[in-house]
C-alpha positions as CSV (number, residue, x, y, z in Angstrom):
1,M,10.7,13.2,14.8
2,V,8.2,13.0,11.9
3,R,9.2,9.4,11.1
4,E,9.0,8.6,14.8
5,Q,5.4,9.8,14.8
6,A,4.5,7.8,11.7
7,G,6.1,4.7,13.3
8,Q,4.1,5.3,16.5
9,V,0.8,5.3,14.5
10,L,1.7,1.9,13.1
11,A,2.8,0.7,16.5
12,T,-0.5,1.7,18.1
13,N,-2.7,0.3,15.4
14,L,-0.7,-2.9,15.1
15,R,-1.0,-3.6,18.9
16,A,-4.7,-2.7,18.9
17,L,-5.6,-4.8,15.9
18,R,-3.6,-7.8,17.2
19,E,-5.3,-7.7,20.6
20,Q,-8.7,-7.2,18.9
21,A,-8.1,-10.4,16.9
22,D,-6.9,-12.1,20.2
23,L,-3.6,-13.1,18.7
24,S,-0.3,-13.5,20.5
25,L,2.9,-12.1,18.9
26,S,3.9,-15.7,18.2
27,E,0.7,-16.5,16.4
28,L,0.8,-13.3,14.4
29,A,4.4,-14.1,13.5
30,R,3.3,-17.5,12.2
31,R,0.4,-16.1,10.2
32,S,2.4,-13.2,8.7
33,G,5.7,-14.9,8.2
34,I,7.4,-12.0,10.1
35,A,9.8,-12.8,12.9
36,K,8.5,-12.3,16.4
37,G,11.4,-10.0,17.3
38,T,10.5,-7.8,14.3
39,L,6.9,-7.6,15.3
40,S,7.9,-6.6,18.8
41,Q,10.0,-3.8,17.4
42,L,7.1,-2.6,15.3
43,E,4.8,-2.6,18.2
44,S,7.3,-0.5,20.2
45,G,7.6,2.0,17.4
46,T,11.3,1.2,16.8
47,G,10.9,-0.9,13.7
48,N,11.5,0.1,10.1
49,P,8.7,-1.6,8.1
50,T,8.9,-2.4,4.4
51,I,6.0,-2.6,2.0
52,E,6.2,-6.4,2.2
53,T,6.0,-6.3,6.0
54,V,3.0,-4.0,6.1
55,F,1.0,-5.9,3.5
56,S,1.9,-9.2,5.1
57,L,0.4,-7.8,8.4
58,S,-2.6,-6.5,6.5
59,N,-3.3,-9.9,5.1
60,A,-2.6,-11.8,8.4
61,L,-4.9,-9.5,10.3
62,E,-7.5,-9.3,7.5
63,V,-7.7,-5.5,7.6
64,P,-6.9,-2.8,5.0
65,V,-3.4,-1.4,5.0
66,S,-5.0,1.9,5.9
67,S,-6.1,0.5,9.2
68,L,-2.4,0.0,10.1
69,L,-1.1,3.3,8.8
70,T,-3.7,6.0,9.6
71,E,-4.8,7.5,12.9
72,R,-8.3,6.4,13.8
73,T,-9.9,9.8,13.8
74,D,-12.9,11.3,11.9
75,P,-12.5,15.1,11.9
76,D,-14.6,17.3,9.7
77,V,-11.4,18.5,8.0
78,V,-8.6,16.1,7.2
79,L,-5.2,17.5,6.6
80,V,-2.3,15.1,5.8
81,R,1.3,16.3,5.7
82,S,3.3,14.1,3.3
83,S,6.4,14.5,5.5
84,G,4.7,12.7,8.3
85,L,3.7,9.6,6.3
86,E,5.3,6.2,6.5
87,V,6.9,5.2,3.2
88,L,6.2,1.7,1.9
89,S,8.8,0.7,-0.7
90,S,9.1,-2.2,-3.2
91,N,11.6,-2.7,-6.0
92,A,10.1,0.1,-8.1
93,V,7.4,1.9,-6.2
94,D,7.3,4.1,-3.1
95,L,3.8,4.5,-1.6
96,R,2.5,6.9,1.0
97,M,-1.0,6.2,2.3
98,L,-3.0,9.5,2.3
99,R,-6.4,8.4,3.4
100,R,-8.8,5.5,3.5
101,M,-12.5,6.0,2.8
102,D,-15.3,3.5,3.5
103,V,-18.2,4.2,1.1
104,T,-21.1,1.7,1.7
105,D,-19.7,-1.6,0.5
106,T,-16.6,-0.2,-1.2
107,V,-13.2,0.8,0.2
108,F,-11.1,3.6,-1.3
109,E,-7.4,4.0,-0.4
110,L,-5.6,7.1,-1.6
111,Y,-1.8,7.0,-2.1
112,D,0.9,9.3,-3.1
113,Q,2.8,7.0,-5.5
114,R,6.4,7.5,-6.8
115,V,7.7,5.1,-9.4
116,R,11.5,4.8,-9.8
117,P,13.3,4.1,-13.1
118,G,15.3,1.0,-13.8
119,E,12.8,-1.6,-12.4
120,V,9.3,-2.9,-13.4
121,Q,6.6,-3.3,-10.8
122,H,4.6,-6.4,-11.5
123,S,1.2,-7.3,-10.0
124,E,-0.6,-10.6,-10.3
125,G,-4.1,-9.2,-9.7
126,H,-6.7,-8.6,-7.0
127,P,-10.3,-7.5,-6.7
128,G,-11.4,-4.0,-7.5
129,R,-10.0,-1.2,-9.8
130,E,-6.9,1.0,-9.9
131,H,-7.2,4.7,-10.7
132,V,-3.9,6.5,-11.6
133,V,-3.2,10.1,-12.3
134,V,0.3,11.2,-13.3
135,T,1.5,14.5,-12.1
136,S,5.1,14.4,-13.5
137,G,7.1,12.1,-15.7
138,L,6.0,9.4,-18.1
139,L,4.5,6.1,-16.9
140,R,3.5,2.8,-18.5
141,V,0.8,1.1,-16.5
142,G,-1.7,-1.6,-17.1
143,P,-1.6,-5.0,-18.9
144,P,2.0,-6.2,-19.4
145,D,1.5,-6.8,-23.1
146,S,-0.4,-3.5,-23.9
147,P,0.2,-0.9,-21.1
148,F,-1.1,2.6,-21.2
149,E,1.4,5.4,-21.5
150,L,0.5,8.4,-19.3
151,G,2.0,11.8,-19.1
152,P,1.4,14.7,-16.7
153,G,-2.3,15.2,-16.1
154,D,-3.3,11.9,-17.7
155,Y,-5.7,9.5,-15.9
156,V,-6.5,5.8,-16.3
157,C,-8.8,3.4,-14.5
158,F,-8.6,-0.3,-15.1
159,P,-9.8,-3.6,-13.5
160,A,-7.2,-4.8,-11.1
161,R,-8.1,-8.5,-11.4
162,H,-5.7,-9.1,-14.3
163,P,-1.8,-8.9,-14.2
164,H,-0.5,-5.4,-14.6
165,I,2.7,-3.4,-14.4
166,Y,4.1,0.0,-13.5
167,E,7.2,1.2,-15.4
168,T,8.7,4.6,-15.9
169,V,9.6,5.9,-19.4
170,G,12.9,7.7,-18.7
171,G,13.1,9.4,-15.4
172,P,11.1,9.1,-12.1
173,V,7.3,9.4,-12.0
174,V,5.1,11.1,-9.4
175,S,1.5,10.0,-9.5
176,V,-1.7,9.5,-7.4
177,L,-3.0,6.0,-6.9
178,L,-6.6,5.3,-5.8
179,L,-7.3,1.7,-4.9
180,E,-11.0,0.8,-5.1
181,Y,-12.1,-2.6,-3.9
182,P,-15.1,-4.3,-2.2
183,A,-15.1,-4.1,1.5
184,D,-15.8,-7.9,1.8
185,A,-12.9,-8.8,-0.5
186,G,-10.2,-8.2,2.1
187,P,-7.2,-6.0,1.6
188,P,-5.4,-6.1,-1.8
189,T,-2.4,-8.5,-1.9
190,L,-0.2,-5.6,-3.2
191,G,2.5,-6.3,-0.7
192,G,3.0,-10.0,-1.2
193,S,4.4,-10.6,-4.7
194,C,4.2,-6.9,-5.8
195,A,7.2,-6.1,-3.7
196,R,9.5,-8.7,-5.3
197,P,11.4,-7.9,-8.5
198,G,10.0,-10.0,-11.4
199,A,7.0,-11.1,-9.4
200,V,3.4,-10.3,-10.4
201,S,1.0,-8.8,-7.8
202,R,-2.1,-6.6,-8.0
203,E,-3.1,-3.5,-6.4
204,A,-6.8,-2.9,-5.9
């Protein structure tokens, strides 16, 4: 039921954003590189989106990923249950969008980030900065030739415009990722090449 609710949020937002952009399913399929049948399933709430799919839609619609994954409400208190969040997975990382915040000309996107051992997550680069806090495990993150090694409680912030990696040291890593990027820069291209093993892509 929880996953159905998360899928319904994506379905509602996808349909609304596509109609707002005055795009047909066929045109959105062309722009995103996603099959029309897959888009139809996502809009009906029956699809199973991957991180590649959601970020491709984000780029095609020119909206932040959070616009697709979060309910459009603005309550005084925001409570997010992790069990109700859509999981976006790539070769090494699982992301759960917790919240998007628009602060003047800057967008902040807050993620629960899990990094799995055995693969390296590569990012080519994108506008903005990445903030990372590790809550458990050991994580290498940052420039491929000189990454930072973070343990529980450690924090790092670095410019996201250069290539960077995420890699565990030993077992799995639980961390918090905060993407910070200019509102006029468009959504980070995290889902394009970032989701392919051996590719390089940047989170904001």
